[in-house]
N, C-alpha and C positions, 0 to 999 in steps of 0.2 A: 505569614502563612495564611492562605485562603483555603479553608477546608473543602469548599465546593469544587474548587479547581483541582485539589489533590484527589478528591473522590473521582473526578473525571479521569484523572491519570490512572487510578486504580482499575477502573472499568476497561479503559483502553489497553492498558498494559496486560491485564488478564487475557483479553481477547487476542492480543498479539501473540502471547505465549501459547495459547490454545490452537489458534487457526492461522496465524500470520497476518490476519486482518485486524484493523483497529487503529492504525495510525491515522492516515488521511481520511479513510472512509468514515470513521467515528469521530475522531478528535477535531478535524477541521470544521465539520458542520456544527459540532457542539460549541466551539469557540465563536463561530459566527453568530450562533443563536443567542449567546450571552453578550453580544455587542462588540466583539473584537472585529476590527476592519478586515475584510476578506484577504487582502494582501498580507497583513500581519499574521492572520490565522494560518495562511499557507506557509509563510516563512518560519514561524515559530514551530509549527507542526513538523516541518522537515527536520529540524534539530531534535525535536522530541522523538521522532521515529528513529533517527540515526542512533541516538544514545540508548534508547530502550531496546532496539533490536540488536545493538552491539552486545548488551548484557545477555540476551537470549541466545545469540549465536555462539558466544563464548561457552555457554553451557552445552549447546547442541554439538559443537565441534568436538568437545571432549568425548562425546558419545559416538562420534563418527557418523553423524547424520547429515553432514553437508556435502553435496556433490560439487566439488570445486570446479570440475571441468565444465559443467553446465553453467555455473555461476559466471565463469570467465567469458563464456559465449554471450551471455546476456550483457555483461559489462561492455563488450566490444560495440554493442549497439546503443546502450542506454547512456553511457557517459558522454560520447560525442554529441548525441542528440540533446542531452541536457545543456551542454555548452552552447549549442546553437540557439536553443530557446531562451537562455539567460541573456545572450547578446541581443536577441530580438526584443525581449522585455525591457532591457536597458535603453534601447534606441526608440522605443515606443512607450513613453510614460503613460500610466493609466490615469484617465480622467473619470468624472462621475459616471458616465454611461458605461465605460469599460469596467468599472468596479462592479456594476450591476451584472454585466456580462460574465465577469469572473465568478460571481456568486452563483449564477445559473449554471456555469460550467461545472463548478464543484457539485451542485445538486444533480446534474445530469450524470456525472461520473459515479456518484454514489448509487444512483438508480441502476446504471449499467453494471456496477459491482454486485448489486443485489441479484440481478438477473443472472450474471455469470456464476455466482455461488449456487443459485437454485438449480442451474442446469449443468453444473460441473460434472456430474455422473454421466450425462449424455455426451459431453465432449470426451471424457475419459473412455467411454465405451466405443465411441467412433474411432478414436485414435488407436485403441487396442485392436479393433477389427482391421483397420488399415495396416497396422504394424505387422499383423500376422499374415494377412492375405497378400500384401505387397511389400514384403520385407526389404528388398534391395532398394526400390525407389523411395520408400518411406524413410529409410535410414540415410539416404543420400540428401534428403531435404531437411533433415533435423537441424544440422548446424546453421545453414543460411536462414531458416525460418526462426531459429532461436535468436540469432543476431537481429533479424528484422523485428521480432517481438520486443527485443531490448530497445530498439529505436522508438517504437510506439510507447513503451512504458516510460522511457526517458522524457519524451515530450509531455506526456500526460502528468507524470509525477512532478516535474519541475514547474508546470503551470498551475496545477491544482492541488498537489501533494497527495492525491487519491490515486489508487490503482496498483501500487507496488505489491500489495498483499494479495488481494482477491484475484485480480486480473492475472497477476503473475502465476498464481497457483493454478488457475484454470488453463492458461496457456501450456504450462509444463505438464499438467495431467494429460493433455492431448498429445503433446510432442514426445513425451517419454512415459507411455502408459505401462510398460513392462519393467522399466528400470527404477521407477520411484515408488516407494511405499508412501502412504499418506503423511507419516511423520517426517520422512526424509524430504518429501515434497515441500512441506511447510518450512523446514529448516533451511533448505537451499534457497527458497524464495526470499526468506528473511535476510540471509547472507548477501544476496544480490542487492537488496534494498539499501544496505548500510552506506557504501560509498556513493551511491546515487543520491541518497538523501543528504549526505554531507556535502557533496559537490554542489547540488542545487541550493542547499542551506547556506553555504558560503556566499553564493551569488545574491541570495535574498538578504543576508546579513550586511553585505556591502551596500545594498540598496536601502538599508534602514528598515527592513520588514520583519525584524525579530525582536520580540519583547522578552528580555531576559528574566524579569520578575515572574512573568507568566510561565515561562519555560521551566524555571526552578520549581514552581508550585506543582505543575503537573508531573514533573519527573519524580518528585518526592513520593508520589503515589504509584507511578508506573514501574519503577525499578524493582521494588519487592514483588509487585503483582506479576510482572512478566516472568520472573523466576518460578513463581507458584504455577502460573499457567503452563510453562514449558514442562514442568515436572508432572503436571496432571494430564498433559495432552494425550497420552496413550491410554488413559483410563476412561475417557468420555466418548460416547458414540459420535462418530463423525457426521452421519446424516442428520441426527437430531440437532446438533450444534450448528451445522451448516444451514439448514433450513430455518432454524430460529434466528440466526444472524441475518440471513437474507431478508426475512420479514421485517426485522428491526431496521435494517438499512433502507428498505423500500419506504417505510414510514418516515424515516429521517430525511431521505432524499425528497420525497413529495412535500414534506413540510417546508423544507428549505426553498424548494422551487416556488411554491405558492407564496411564501414570504417575500421572495424577490420581486414577484409581480405586484403584490399588494403594497410594496414600498414605493411604487411609481406614483 
């Protein structure tokens, strides 16, 4: 048992329960920062996210917080996209330069996640305005845009493990501004991420990119923490938590980005 890794799992699990964010956006950069190779960090984190979010979704589903219709629409895009990315990664083995590129890709996605969280209310307000003023046309585009969003998330999550939480929440807050409460939004996004993370995780496992010892250490902290976070989600102010998390992610992303350049 490595206490430092378990504590990392506690922090990430708590954030997942509270916001849906904290799997790839927090855990992958942390693992890379302590010396875990980028591909191993991505592969291990996908399994970490799948197991941790399964625990959270089981709790949320009992409360009726998961919108399964929207979840299925996202899966229609994300799962096939994940398969395509896994095939491409298997046919194009990463070398030294590509590993550096992967590290920078993770850093970039963390920064985009931070920006998305910071401007989530803007996307939500814009979506709500369009939903009210152009109801028929807006509703007609919801399903195809949800599937298209799933494709984007499938590609990003499979290659970097980042994006399923924050980017998914931002997209859904825009596409379903009247249908989803903040807590239902988070629960639905987490439910979508589970089979996507598992699907991508199996691909990385077959490629040898999963460290089982590392995974068990972080899960030891994340599983009880995600239950606590899910239970506390409705009691903490969403704007304060969101802006605080956006600031932390921005710092983490910038640090990882600079580190990747300094390593050359």
